N, C-alpha and C positions, 0 to 999 in steps of 0.2 A: 651612312650620313644620318644625321639626327636632325629632326624637326623641331621648332618650338614656335608656340602661339603667345604673344603677349596679351593676356586677357584684359589688359587696360587700354590696348589699342583696338582690339577686335570688336567689330560692329554686329557680328553674327550674320553676315549676309549670306553664309553657307556656300560661297563660291569654291572654297578649298575642298569643302566635303564633296560637292559635286564633281570636281575636277579629279580629287585623289581620295576616293573613300577608303582607301587600304591604309592611308596614314592618319586622315583627320575625320573627326565626328563632332557632333554638337553635344554639348553639356549645358543644358539650361539655354542661355542665350549667347553663349560664346563657343567657339570652335576650340578643341583640345586635340592634342596628338594621342592617338591611340597605338601606335607602333613605333617604338624607338629602340633599335635603330629602325629605321624606314626598310621594308623588304628591297632587295635590289631591284626586282622587276617594277617597282612603283617609284623608281628614284627620279625618273624624266618627269612624270606627272607631278610628284612632290615639287620639283623645281618649278614647274608651270604654275601650280597653285601658289608658290611664294611670288612669282613674278606677277600673277593675276589679282592678288590681295590689294584692294583699293585703298587700304590704309596702312599698308606694309606692315602688318602685325606678326608676319611669319619670318622667322629666320632659320638658316640652314647651316649646320656644322658638318663639313665634309669629313 
């Protein structure tokens, strides 16, 4: 699975980083994907981060 963060939508709330630090990290004021593809062990938390994003800035390609 590959995750993507839309930097134009991201508000920098860090929720995804807190939920799934294996895949997401902060770069300045926005979250970025640091692991593509996502490690298999982190796929569930990656989906949780996507579903938890308050501005729907995260997309996932299976």
